[in-house]
Phi, psi and omega in degrees: 000136182278341191233159168239153185229137176255105182293339178292319184256342184079017183265136176259134183238147170290130184297317184289319185261338184077006181278140174296147180248160173114129173239134184288141172271188184298333181265000177094357177285138180278134178241146175231144180262130177231116181051040177085353177258144180261139180227145174287134178299321182294332175290319178298315179300314180303313182291330176297324182272324188254344174048045178244129181285138175064161179251350180056233179270024184240170173216167179256127179243163176262118184304315183273006178063017174262105186292349178262358177269096183258026174293142188300326179289347179264358182255136181220137176275130181226155173288145180297331178297327180299321182295325182288344180267354182288000000 
């Protein structure tokens, strides 16, 4: 595993350096680059806890609508249809 996670703060760290990861995109979601590909930090956190491959017809949302709050209790898997009804 490339990362360590602090559930108290919701911060994801690079295992080797101990540095926090993630740069905000235009909507405030944190992105991290792995081998030239970009990934959402909240997706990595979700998969670290739930160990399920792929999201299928779902996505991960932030319960409190703060896209930089990646604490596990703030992340929820939802159907994509739910998002279109908001």
